[in-house]
C-alpha positions as CSV (number, residue, x, y, z in Angstrom):
1,M,56.7,7.9,-39.5
2,R,60.6,6.5,-40.0
3,F,60.7,7.8,-43.7
4,L,59.5,11.0,-42.8
5,N,62.0,11.3,-40.0
6,R,65.1,10.4,-42.1
7,Y,63.7,13.0,-44.8
8,F,63.8,15.9,-42.6
9,Y,67.0,14.9,-41.0
10,S,68.4,14.6,-44.1
11,A,67.1,18.1,-45.1
12,E,68.8,19.5,-42.2
13,T,72.6,20.7,-42.6
14,T,75.0,22.9,-40.8
15,E,73.2,26.3,-39.3
16,G,72.4,28.9,-42.0
17,D,72.6,26.0,-44.8
18,T,69.5,26.1,-46.8
19,G,69.9,22.7,-47.8
20,S,69.0,23.2,-51.3
21,G,72.4,24.2,-53.0
22,D,72.9,27.5,-54.2
23,V,69.4,29.2,-54.1
24,P,68.9,31.0,-51.3
25,L,65.6,30.8,-49.2
26,G,65.2,34.4,-48.1
27,E,64.7,35.6,-44.6
28,K,60.9,34.1,-44.3
29,G,61.6,31.0,-46.4
30,Q,64.6,30.3,-43.7
31,K,61.7,31.1,-40.8
32,A,59.7,28.7,-42.5
33,L,61.9,26.1,-42.7
34,E,63.1,26.3,-39.3
35,A,59.1,26.0,-38.1
36,E,58.9,23.2,-40.0
37,K,62.3,21.4,-38.7
38,A,60.9,22.1,-35.2
39,K,57.7,20.6,-35.7
40,A,59.7,17.2,-37.0
41,R,61.6,17.0,-34.2
42,E,58.7,17.3,-31.3
43,L,56.6,14.8,-33.9
44,A,60.1,12.4,-33.8
45,K,59.9,12.9,-29.7
46,K,56.4,12.0,-30.0
47,T,56.8,9.1,-32.1
48,K,59.7,7.8,-29.6
49,E,57.5,8.3,-26.6
50,L,54.9,6.3,-28.5
51,E,57.0,3.3,-29.2
52,D,58.7,2.9,-25.9
53,K,55.1,2.6,-24.5
54,L,54.3,0.0,-27.1
55,K,57.3,-1.8,-26.2
56,A,55.5,-2.5,-22.9
57,F,52.9,-4.6,-25.0
58,D,55.2,-6.4,-26.7
59,G,54.5,-10.4,-26.8
60,L,50.5,-9.5,-25.6
61,D,47.8,-10.7,-27.5
62,L,46.0,-7.1,-28.3
63,T,42.8,-9.0,-29.1
64,A,42.9,-11.1,-25.5
65,V,43.7,-7.9,-23.7
66,Q,40.5,-5.9,-25.3
67,E,38.5,-9.0,-24.2
68,A,39.6,-8.6,-20.9
69,I,39.1,-5.0,-20.8
70,E,35.6,-5.5,-22.2
71,F,35.1,-8.4,-19.7
72,Q,35.9,-6.3,-16.9
73,R,33.6,-3.3,-17.9
74,T,30.6,-5.8,-18.7
75,A,31.0,-7.3,-15.2
76,K,31.3,-3.5,-13.5
77,L,28.0,-2.7,-15.4
78,E,26.3,-6.2,-14.1
79,Q,27.6,-5.4,-10.6
80,A,26.2,-2.2,-10.7
81,E,22.7,-3.1,-12.0
82,K,22.8,-6.0,-9.8
83,E,23.3,-3.5,-6.8
84,K,21.0,-1.4,-8.0
85,N,18.2,-4.0,-8.4
86,T,19.4,-5.3,-4.9
87,E,18.7,-1.5,-3.4
88,E,15.5,-1.4,-5.4
89,A,14.0,-5.0,-4.1
90,R,15.2,-3.6,-0.3
91,R,13.2,-0.6,-0.7
92,L,10.4,-2.7,-2.0
93,E,10.5,-4.9,1.1
94,R,10.8,-1.8,3.4
95,E,7.6,-0.4,1.9
96,Q,5.7,-3.9,1.8
97,A,6.5,-4.4,5.5
98,A,5.7,-1.2,6.5
99,A,2.1,-1.7,4.8
100,E,1.6,-4.9,6.2
101,K,2.5,-3.4,9.7
102,K,0.1,-0.9,9.1
103,R,-2.5,-3.3,8.0
104,L,-2.2,-5.2,11.4
105,Q,-2.4,-2.6,13.4
106,A,-5.5,-1.3,11.8
107,E,-7.0,-4.7,12.2
108,K,-5.7,-4.9,15.9
109,E,-7.3,-1.5,16.6
110,A,-10.7,-2.7,14.8
111,A,-10.5,-5.4,16.8
112,D,-10.0,-3.6,20.4
113,N,-12.8,-1.5,19.1
114,K,-15.2,-4.2,18.3
115,A,-14.1,-5.8,22.1
116,K,-14.5,-3.0,23.6
117,S,-18.1,-2.0,21.9
118,A,-19.1,-5.7,22.7
119,M,-17.8,-5.7,26.3
120,A,-19.6,-2.2,26.8
121,M,-23.0,-3.7,25.7
122,L,-22.6,-6.4,27.9
123,T,-22.0,-4.4,30.7
124,E,-25.1,-2.3,29.6
125,T,-27.2,-5.5,29.2
126,R,-26.1,-6.6,32.7
127,I,-27.0,-3.3,34.2
128,D,-30.6,-3.3,32.6
129,A,-31.1,-7.1,33.5
130,A,-30.1,-5.5,37.4
131,I,-32.2,-3.0,37.4
132,A,-35.6,-4.4,35.9
133,L,-34.9,-7.4,38.4
134,N,-34.6,-5.1,41.4
135,L,-37.3,-2.6,40.4
136,S,-39.9,-5.6,39.8
137,S,-39.4,-6.7,43.4
138,T,-39.5,-3.2,44.7
139,G,-42.8,-2.6,43.7
140,I,-42.5,-0.2,40.6
141,K,-45.7,0.7,38.7
142,P,-45.0,-1.2,35.3
143,Q,-45.3,2.2,33.2
144,Y,-42.6,3.7,34.8
145,T,-39.8,0.9,34.5
146,N,-38.1,1.8,31.4
147,L,-38.5,5.5,32.2
148,L,-36.6,5.1,35.5
149,T,-34.2,2.6,33.7
150,K,-33.0,5.3,31.3
151,D,-32.9,7.9,33.9
152,T,-29.3,9.0,34.1
153,A,-29.0,10.0,37.4
154,F,-30.6,6.8,38.8
155,R,-28.5,4.8,36.2
156,S,-25.3,6.8,37.1
157,Q,-25.3,5.2,40.4
158,L,-25.1,1.7,39.2
159,A,-21.9,0.1,37.9
160,Y,-20.8,-3.6,36.6
161,L,-17.3,-4.1,38.4
162,T,-15.1,-7.0,38.0
163,R,-13.6,-7.7,41.4
164,A,-12.1,-10.5,43.6
165,E,-12.0,-10.8,47.0
166,D,-9.6,-13.5,48.4
167,G,-9.5,-15.2,45.4
168,V,-13.3,-15.3,44.6
169,D,-14.8,-13.9,42.0
170,S,-17.6,-11.4,43.1
171,D,-18.3,-9.6,39.8
172,G,-21.6,-8.2,39.2
173,V,-23.9,-5.5,39.2
174,Y,-22.9,-2.8,42.3
175,V,-24.3,0.4,43.9
176,V,-21.5,2.8,43.7
177,D,-20.2,6.2,45.0
178,K,-19.4,9.3,43.1
179,S,-15.7,7.9,42.9
180,G,-17.1,4.5,41.3
181,D,-16.5,2.5,44.1
182,P,-19.2,0.2,45.6
183,R,-21.3,1.6,48.5
184,Y,-21.3,-0.6,51.9
185,H,-24.3,-1.7,53.8
186,P,-25.6,1.0,56.3
187,D,-25.8,-1.9,59.2
188,D,-22.8,-4.0,57.9
189,R,-19.5,-2.9,56.6
190,N,-18.5,-6.0,55.8
191,K,-21.2,-6.2,53.1
192,Y,-22.2,-4.2,49.9
193,L,-25.3,-2.2,49.6
194,P,-27.9,-4.5,47.8
195,I,-29.6,-2.9,44.6
196,D,-33.3,-3.6,46.3
197,L,-32.3,-2.1,49.4
198,W,-31.0,1.1,47.9
199,I,-34.0,1.6,45.5
200,E,-36.6,1.0,49.1
201,T,-34.4,3.5,51.0
202,E,-33.6,5.9,48.7
203,V,-35.0,5.6,45.2
204,I,-38.5,5.6,46.3
205,K,-38.0,8.8,48.2
206,T,-36.9,10.5,45.1
207,Y,-39.8,9.0,42.9
208,P,-42.6,8.0,45.1
209,D,-45.2,8.3,42.5
210,M,-43.3,5.6,40.7
211,F,-44.0,3.0,42.9
212,V,-47.1,1.0,44.7
213,A,-47.6,2.3,48.0
214,R,-46.7,-0.4,50.9
215,V,-48.5,-0.8,54.2
216,A,-45.4,0.1,56.6
217,T,-44.5,-3.0,59.0
218,G,-41.7,-4.3,60.8
219,D,-38.5,-1.6,60.6
220,G,-40.5,0.2,58.4
221,L,-38.3,0.2,55.5
222,R,-38.5,-3.5,54.1
223,G,-42.3,-3.5,54.3
224,N,-43.9,-7.1,54.0
225,R,-41.0,-8.6,53.0
226,G,-39.6,-9.5,56.3
227,K,-35.8,-9.7,57.2
228,R,-33.7,-9.6,54.1
229,G,-31.3,-12.4,53.2
230,G,-28.2,-12.2,50.9
231,G,-29.8,-10.1,48.2
232,I,-31.6,-10.7,45.0
233,P,-29.5,-13.4,43.2
234,T,-28.9,-11.3,40.1
235,D,-27.1,-14.2,37.9
236,E,-29.9,-17.0,38.6
237,L,-32.6,-14.3,37.8
238,S,-30.6,-13.0,34.6
239,K,-31.1,-16.6,33.1
240,M,-34.6,-16.9,33.8
241,T,-37.5,-15.8,31.2
242,P,-39.8,-12.9,31.8
243,I,-42.6,-15.0,33.2
244,Q,-39.8,-16.6,35.6
245,R,-38.8,-13.6,37.1
246,A,-42.1,-12.4,37.8
247,E,-42.9,-15.5,39.5
248,W,-39.9,-15.0,41.5
249,A,-40.5,-11.5,42.4
250,R,-44.4,-12.4,43.1
251,K,-43.0,-15.4,45.7
252,N,-40.3,-13.3,47.4
253,R,-42.1,-10.0,48.3
């Protein structure tokens, strides 16, 4: 490069000098020569600038520099890949957490529905038992027991309620009004209406042909059963066999 510079510089002479002895170049040749000189000067300038920049690397091991650059490039690529993998892992964790939450929610809903279904079935069983016990004690004709038990109007007036009064558990099947609240005894507002009394005083009047006719004695409502105690013990009777319940009903008529 320096050889070329020396060549072009040596070729330069004073203005108007062709640098080729006594042989004139002519107008076109002179312009071409001037253009070449300009290019040479520009090339020399750029070469000088490049040399100045290279001086900054004097004493440096270029191989080590290249290795450092390559190390940084590799580190950046590895960091980018690590961040990409981390974000992907977080995305997968979020998806897995959402799926697990959805699964647990579905299991909870299924368990809740199962529990509600079981409770509803237990409630219906309790009501069925209370109906069967009280109908048998009030003299319904056997062929009408199932029919009346399934009667919507009759059954809608009975409900299993969970109640507590003064800390005393009083859960059980009650005669209820249209609002679902227990009805009270007509002669004692401190007591709820017993199911068998309700059947004798109201249900029999609605379905007279379903019950065995009785000879009215005493107060005209209770027949030959005499005075009523605390009502039919449905909890005790629900634990009896059908034969035991029938025997109990026979003795307590």
